[in-house]
C-alpha positions in Angstrom: 11.4 -37.3 -5.3 11.2 -36.3 -1.6 14.3 -34.6 -2.2 13.2 -32.4 -4.8 9.9 -31.5 -3.1 12.3 -30.4 0.0 14.4 -28.2 -2.1 11.3 -26.6 -3.6 9.6 -26.0 -0.3 13.1 -24.5 1.0 13.2 -22.2 -2.3 9.8 -21.1 -1.7 10.5 -20.2 1.9 13.4 -18.3 1.1 11.7 -16.4 -1.6 9.0 -15.7 0.9 11.4 -14.5 3.5 13.1 -12.0 1.1 9.8 -10.5 0.1 8.6 -10.0 3.6 12.2 -8.5 4.8 12.0 -6.1 1.4 8.3 -5.2 2.6 9.2 -4.6 6.2 12.0 -2.4 5.4 9.7 -0.2 3.3 7.3 -0.1 6.5 10.2 0.5 8.7 11.4 3.7 6.7 7.9 5.2 6.7 7.1 4.8 10.4 10.4 6.4 11.2 9.1 9.9 9.4 8.1 12.7 11.6 4.3 12.3 13.2 3.9 15.9 12.0 5.1 15.4 8.6 2.9 12.4 8.3 -0.1 14.1 9.7 0.1 17.0 7.2 0.8 14.4 4.1 -2.6 12.7 5.2 -4.4 15.9 5.6 -3.0 17.0 1.8 -4.1 13.7 0.5 -7.6 14.1 2.0 -7.9 17.6 0.7 -6.6 16.3 -2.9 -9.3 13.4 -2.6 -12.2 15.9 -1.6 -11.1 18.2 -4.4 -11.1 15.7 -6.8 -14.6 14.4 -5.9 -15.9 18.0 -5.7 -14.7 18.3 -9.6 -16.5 15.6 -10.7 -20.0 16.3 -12.6 -23.1 15.4 -11.0 -25.4 13.0 -12.8 -28.4 14.5 -14.4 -31.6 13.1 -13.2 -34.9 13.1 -15.1 -37.8 14.7 -13.2 -40.4 14.2 -15.7 
């Protein structure tokens, strides 16, 4: 029984290790981008979010 528990633990650690390595690979490639390009992307995303927020209708209030 202890062997099965140990095998399960090792298998879980291997899976977690693979997932972490996969995530870190994505972060490394994103971090390698040019800072100017990143800044422009952030500004564009902010502008799009602001435009989307401005397009939403305001809720009507009853001032009776």
